[in-house]
C-alpha positions in Angstrom: 208.7 82.7 91.9 209.9 83.7 88.4 208.9 82.4 85.0 211.9 80.1 84.7 211.0 78.2 87.8 207.5 77.7 86.5 208.8 76.5 83.1 211.1 74.0 84.8 208.2 72.6 87.0 205.9 72.2 84.0 208.6 70.7 81.8 209.4 68.2 84.6 205.7 67.2 84.9 205.2 66.9 81.2 208.4 64.9 80.6 207.7 62.5 83.5 204.1 61.8 82.4 205.0 61.5 78.7 207.8 59.1 79.7 205.5 57.0 81.8 203.0 56.8 78.9 205.6 55.9 76.4 207.2 53.3 78.7 203.8 51.7 79.2 202.7 51.7 75.6 205.8 51.4 73.5 209.5 52.0 73.7 210.5 51.3 77.3 214.0 52.8 77.1 212.8 56.1 75.6 210.1 56.3 78.3 212.6 55.7 81.1 214.9 58.4 79.6 212.0 60.9 79.5 211.1 60.1 83.1 214.7 60.7 84.2 214.7 64.0 82.3 211.5 65.0 84.1 213.0 64.2 87.5 216.1 66.3 86.6 213.8 69.2 85.6 212.0 68.9 89.0 215.3 68.9 90.9 216.4 72.0 89.1 213.1 73.7 90.0 213.5 72.8 93.6 217.0 74.2 93.5 215.7 77.5 92.1 213.0 77.6 94.8 215.6 77.0 97.5 217.9 79.7 96.2 215.0 82.2 96.0 214.1 81.4 99.6 217.6 81.8 100.9 218.1 85.1 99.0 214.6 86.3 100.1 213.5 86.9 96.6 209.9 85.9 97.0 206.9 87.8 95.6 205.2 88.7 98.8 207.5 90.2 101.4 206.5 89.8 105.0 
């Protein structure tokens, strides 16, 4: 797993949780938009992981 994949995973988690907090405490539309961005980042992370698995580019070779 490379650094870009880790960054996407962390950005997805942060965006989703920040969006959930903002939607619960203040601007609902902005919170929902941030949660949607978080889910998009997570989907991009999963796509990177799937491509790495298909290309056999993992860190520990078997």
